[in-house]
C-alpha angles and dihedrals in degrees: 000000000000115000105190115197083013096154110181094006105256089149088071090054091048091053092048090051090049093050092049092048091051091047091234103128090119096050106037124063115200119222107172125176117196110206123192140149092228110080091198090078091068093082091050092050092049092048092048091049090051092050090048090054091048090052092045092244089128125055123223094260094046120109131201117176142162129235137166123256138162120211091200093064132070120265092251093052116116090244090064101042092115091064093062133136086046094189090068094076120097093183128025120190123191102199116202091309111104100062090046089055097035096133094051092044092052092044089057090049089240089295098163093047093047089052094049094043092049089052099049111117126210109291095027119125134198127199124196113198117184142155091231139043089221095122101023098105092048092046093052090050093049093048095048091046086061090055095256131135112246133179136172129226118196117167126150118221134180125243112181107312096335126088106216122195118230109209118179137159121198118202120186141177089199132075090248098080094111092051090050090049092051090051092050092049090056092062119097108197120188101212143002097279090035087054090058095050093047097041095044091047092052093046094049092045091058093040101050095043091055101039133057110240111252128213119268130041122352139039 
């Protein structure tokens, strides 16, 4: 699993919760890479992984690690070397990072995304979680131009006194994109990071129950 813009690593926690909920600890090995441009997140990721091991959320063979990446650069740029080979990823999550870097992403003509989308193998899935729909139309066009299925979920919900938008795009190389979308729409996160845990958990639940795990990184 590649969590791009993954910050402190909550995607790894979401995946562990999903696996435990599905009762699949014995059949799914988690290999989760947290990618971010800010190197300061590495300590957070390592501490989270240590706590997850202490709480038995990670199995002995599981791996959670941090590496640098830049969404404004192409996939073959030196800043993104840790993401390669891109075809290894079963699940790719863009976590509240694209809208915040919209200008750079557009200036690069969506180079990283084009590279990742072109590399996605059958059964792979990509989630784009953002606080804004700023890039949604462009992202849907780019994904579909790469021959992928793409759908958008936008549903407001209320947490306390604040109405928080839930903006999510599901991109899939499999025929299960609509099932994954339906699962994601059922989630009701309470905040930005909570949205990632809830949405990723829903997506993975739909994905892993409909696809046979493949060798390499990811569930």
